[in-house]
Backbone bond lengths (Angstrom), bond angles and torsions (degrees), N, CA, C in turn:
res aa  C-N    CA-C-N  psi(-1)  N-CA   C-N-CA  omega(-1)  CA-C   N-CA-C  phi
1 M - - - 1.506 - - 1.577 109.63 -
2 V 1.303 110.13 -44.47 1.584 114.96 178.94 1.428 105.86 -59.05
3 L 1.372 117.23 -54.00 1.499 119.95 -178.12 1.567 117.45 -55.62
4 A 1.308 111.17 -34.08 1.517 117.54 174.58 1.486 109.08 -63.20
5 L 1.437 118.68 -48.01 1.403 120.24 -178.67 1.439 111.56 -65.42
6 I 1.280 124.16 -33.43 1.397 127.13 176.61 1.592 112.73 -65.24
7 A 1.391 105.34 -40.72 1.531 111.89 -177.46 1.616 107.03 -65.04
8 V 1.338 114.70 -43.79 1.464 118.77 -176.64 1.553 109.10 -64.74
9 Y 1.289 113.73 -43.17 1.427 124.28 178.25 1.590 106.85 -51.61
10 A 1.400 116.09 -52.92 1.487 122.63 177.75 1.423 114.95 -58.29
11 I 1.311 115.21 -44.80 1.409 117.77 -179.48 1.622 108.93 -68.20
12 G 1.201 120.45 -51.12 1.412 122.19 -179.46 1.621 116.64 -62.07
13 Y 1.375 108.20 -39.63 1.480 110.97 178.20 1.567 113.08 -79.18
14 G 1.344 111.91 -25.19 1.472 121.13 -179.12 1.525 112.46 -74.43
15 T 1.365 118.39 -17.85 1.451 118.38 -176.90 1.487 110.53 -84.01
16 R 1.286 123.00 17.05 1.409 128.83 176.61 1.654 109.56 70.26
17 L 1.264 115.01 3.38 1.453 110.83 -179.72 1.533 108.35 -96.72
18 G 1.371 113.43 -7.31 1.436 116.88 173.58 1.476 112.67 72.79
19 W 1.348 118.68 -138.68 1.471 125.21 -179.18 1.554 107.65 -68.84
20 L 1.261 119.33 -23.93 1.464 115.85 179.69 1.556 108.63 -71.68
21 G 1.283 117.99 -29.21 1.449 123.12 178.45 1.590 108.17 -68.44
22 V 1.285 114.96 -37.60 1.506 123.08 -178.06 1.626 103.58 -70.19
23 G 1.284 120.34 -40.63 1.509 123.61 177.90 1.481 105.94 -63.78
24 L 1.312 121.66 -53.54 1.329 122.28 -177.61 1.454 118.05 -58.41
25 I 1.343 119.68 -42.74 1.494 123.63 164.03 1.346 113.22 -45.44
26 G 1.300 113.62 -52.63 1.573 120.75 -175.10 1.397 110.57 -62.82
27 L 1.356 123.68 -39.34 1.501 133.77 171.86 1.537 109.99 -51.15
28 A 1.443 110.12 -57.86 1.374 121.70 -174.68 1.614 109.23 -60.28
29 I 1.222 117.19 -40.34 1.564 122.09 171.06 1.365 112.51 -57.60
30 L 1.265 119.08 -45.10 1.566 126.88 -178.15 1.564 104.64 -63.21
31 V 1.330 119.23 -53.51 1.520 121.22 -179.86 1.505 115.38 -57.56
32 I 1.328 111.42 -46.56 1.495 117.47 -178.48 1.482 112.89 -64.45
33 S 1.391 120.09 -41.13 1.380 125.63 -179.45 1.613 114.42 -72.14
34 N 1.327 116.60 -26.09 1.346 118.92 168.83 1.498 115.61 -76.74
35 W 1.336 115.24 -36.98 1.455 119.82 175.21 1.550 111.50 -63.55
36 V 1.286 118.48 -42.26 1.409 124.66 176.25 1.569 112.30 -60.50
37 E 1.399 116.47 -45.43 1.395 116.18 173.11 1.548 118.23 -62.58
38 L 1.359 112.56 -37.21 1.559 113.14 -178.02 1.495 112.41 -78.47
39 D 1.330 118.56 -19.31 1.514 120.01 175.96 1.471 112.67 -100.05
40 A 1.315 120.32 2.55 1.390 117.72 -171.66 1.580 118.77 -64.04
41 D 1.319 112.66 -37.66 1.549 115.99 -173.06 1.606 105.12 -110.22
42 H 1.218 119.44 0.38 1.596 116.63 -169.40 1.555 108.93 -117.73
43 P 1.251 112.01 138.01 1.455 116.13 179.07 1.503 109.95 -68.39
44 V 1.292 119.12 148.33 1.485 121.99 178.24 1.431 109.82 -127.91
45 S 1.462 116.01 132.30 1.370 115.04 179.75 1.547 106.07 -125.00
46 L 1.335 108.00 160.82 1.629 115.33 177.16 1.424 104.76 -105.48
47 H 1.187 123.32 1.78 1.467 124.00 175.75 1.525 111.00 -59.98
48 P 1.399 120.55 131.91 1.391 118.29 -174.31 1.550 111.56 -72.49
49 H 1.383 118.19 -24.71 1.483 112.18 -174.07 1.661 106.19 -101.76
50 G 1.322 114.82 -2.39 1.518 116.00 172.75 1.496 110.80 75.32
51 T 1.219 125.13 19.59 1.468 130.15 172.45 1.489 114.60 -66.25
52 S 1.221 113.83 -52.71 1.469 118.72 176.72 1.534 113.68 -65.61
53 E 1.304 111.39 -29.06 1.557 114.29 179.55 1.544 107.72 -73.42
54 M 1.265 118.34 -33.41 1.399 123.73 175.45 1.483 117.75 -64.91
55 N 1.462 109.18 -39.71 1.558 118.64 172.31 1.532 110.55 -63.60
56 L 1.367 119.68 -40.12 1.341 120.82 178.87 1.515 113.24 -67.43
57 A 1.290 116.09 -41.97 1.457 122.07 -178.27 1.585 104.79 -61.47
58 A 1.291 119.77 -46.47 1.404 124.51 -175.76 1.516 111.94 -65.48
59 R 1.394 115.80 -43.92 1.453 116.86 167.64 1.498 117.00 -56.45
60 Q 1.264 113.09 -45.87 1.610 119.12 -178.98 1.508 108.56 -62.99
61 M 1.260 124.12 -38.96 1.434 127.23 -179.11 1.546 106.38 -66.40
62 S 1.324 116.58 -47.20 1.538 118.82 -174.28 1.601 104.82 -66.15
63 E 1.348 120.34 -38.70 1.453 114.91 -177.41 1.550 109.21 -72.73
64 R 1.165 124.10 -27.17 1.455 128.76 178.03 1.630 108.47 -69.08
65 S 1.356 109.80 -37.59 1.413 113.07 -175.96 1.620 111.95 -74.39
66 R 1.412 109.55 -29.70 1.441 114.30 173.96 1.558 117.22 -87.29
67 A 1.275 115.23 -4.09 1.485 116.37 -179.66 1.492 112.49 -68.05
68 S 1.397 113.63 145.06 1.518 116.37 177.00 1.490 114.47 -74.99
69 P 1.312 121.66 166.12 1.540 122.58 -177.42 1.490 105.66 -58.33
70 E 1.308 123.61 -35.33 1.458 116.43 -176.54 1.483 111.60 -75.71
71 E 1.321 122.03 -33.10 1.438 122.19 173.39 1.647 107.57 -62.25
72 R 1.221 112.46 -47.34 1.560 112.47 178.11 1.562 111.61 -58.52
73 L 1.222 119.96 -40.29 1.457 121.64 172.12 1.522 116.92 -63.24
74 A 1.395 113.67 -35.47 1.549 113.64 178.21 1.587 105.24 -74.21
75 I 1.307 118.62 -40.24 1.420 117.49 172.31 1.507 119.72 -49.10
76 A 1.391 107.85 -49.11 1.573 115.19 178.95 1.483 110.52 -70.27
77 A 1.355 119.46 -31.21 1.435 117.59 171.85 1.569 114.27 -60.88
78 A 1.386 115.88 -43.56 1.392 121.23 -178.29 1.390 109.88 -64.34
79 R 1.422 114.77 -43.65 1.570 116.16 179.66 1.485 111.50 -59.87
80 E 1.381 115.39 -38.56 1.533 118.21 -174.65 1.645 107.09 -70.21
81 R 1.339 116.05 -35.10 1.494 119.72 178.54 1.561 109.13 -65.50
82 R 1.380 112.92 -41.81 1.457 112.87 -178.98 1.445 106.46 -71.18
83 R 1.287 126.72 -34.68 1.362 125.06 -179.50 1.409 118.02 -64.72
84 R 1.431 110.68 -34.30 1.672 112.09 175.58 1.525 108.19 -77.66
85 I 1.286 123.20 -32.50 1.438 122.83 -179.35 1.584 106.86 -68.35
86 L 1.345 116.14 -43.80 1.513 114.43 -179.90 1.514 112.40 -70.21
87 G 1.320 121.58 -17.93 1.457 125.39 177.27 1.503 109.18 -72.83
88 V 1.364 113.70 -38.31 1.399 121.01 176.53 1.575 116.13 -66.70
89 V 1.442 107.30 -40.37 1.395 118.41 -177.86 1.532 107.35 -71.38
90 R 1.253 112.79 -33.30 1.623 114.67 -179.78 1.441 110.19 -74.36
91 G 1.348 119.39 -34.83 1.539 123.17 171.31 1.437 115.02 -57.85
92 V 1.277 116.57 -46.54 1.459 122.47 168.52 1.420 118.28 -57.02
93 G 1.264 116.31 -47.06 1.410 118.65 175.94 1.575 112.21 -63.12
94 L 1.306 114.83 -46.53 1.495 118.36 177.08 1.487 114.38 -52.28
95 V 1.303 113.73 -46.18 1.471 118.51 -179.00 1.465 114.97 -61.96
96 L 1.476 108.90 -44.74 1.438 115.05 -179.96 1.552 111.55 -65.70
97 T 1.189 116.64 -33.42 1.514 122.91 -179.40 1.485 108.32 -68.74
98 I 1.371 118.68 -51.91 1.468 123.07 -177.05 1.492 110.41 -63.56
99 V 1.390 117.89 -46.70 1.489 123.22 -175.27 1.518 104.24 -70.07
100 G 1.345 118.67 -48.08 1.492 116.82 -178.46 1.484 115.83 -55.02
101 F 1.331 112.10 -58.90 1.525 117.20 -175.78 1.544 109.78 -67.45
102 G 1.339 115.37 -35.64 1.437 117.01 -178.95 1.574 114.43 -62.74
103 L 1.344 111.17 -44.36 1.523 117.31 -179.45 1.618 108.04 -76.17
104 F 1.115 118.17 -22.01 1.479 126.68 -178.27 1.574 102.40 -69.82
105 V 1.327 115.61 -56.35 1.478 121.41 172.83 1.524 115.84 -56.87
106 K 1.261 115.71 -38.17 1.494 118.76 -179.16 1.578 106.58 -73.81
107 Q 1.189 120.06 -40.17 1.389 124.73 176.04 1.523 114.14 -62.74
108 Q 1.290 118.05 -35.90 1.583 123.70 173.49 1.418 115.00 -68.14
109 L 1.433 115.63 -33.82 1.486 116.79 -176.44 1.478 110.21 -74.85
């Protein structure tokens, strides 16, 4: 974890953006982690009218209703693991965003 933070700092600070780069990387991590959480269990379609998305949602709901209790528990366990991992990722993104933008502002003053 510490090595990952050092690597992100080196990438952000090495881009010649300095602390602003670290803050932008943190912001990108936050946006991507929220995107992953929102799209985790829902079908996504690129169809402009949404018809194929509706078909995917109907198929997914019928599969969930036919799932055995063990499969439902496995899905819930996977969802919980993903939630914990995303919580850690969000924490890292939040720290990088606050530290990066905070030190950028301090450096500019």
